Steps between C-alpha positions, in 0.01 A plus 500: 500500500146391412399394152277800474781744593743327263242518221442873558870571490529323171217698347626841585765523222231434237338831581806700579552828315845640438626858544598662157557858616544676837320835472606648834409512862164622633496696818722432797346192666704253708417227242674706220195482262629499134310549179579237242383383158452121473529266205118510462532871408320623815642723768525380867618618840725254667633519864836391636585324824832670537376829627541414864156315516626151545437203272114524515383758248465277195321225702261733688410703187413179313316333791286797590403574138409132463294505813314817398426350162375175653245677717395740232656823640601755240875493447773502243605168357839382625734368222823305532770691311860386442756778533803538280709332775271195498332582833127474534301813584128573547364758272168678458380661173561866470265721294564872464 
């Protein structure tokens, strides 16, 4: 692993948010989108890899949101959120 990759992996926990409440599922998507409230008091939609989509949902959501942000395309900000089971999920702010 490169020094840059190792440094990035060490930084992620500093910015991680944690799930306080699960507010329910949204729709019927394959990624099982779930509405949650995080420890920062805001509401997010997180997606799950277990819905038959393989192990790529979290990574692809985070990568594509990061690429879009880097090239100034309008998109929602991807946030790293720790679930109650300790797994990492990618969430996006939800505003009703």
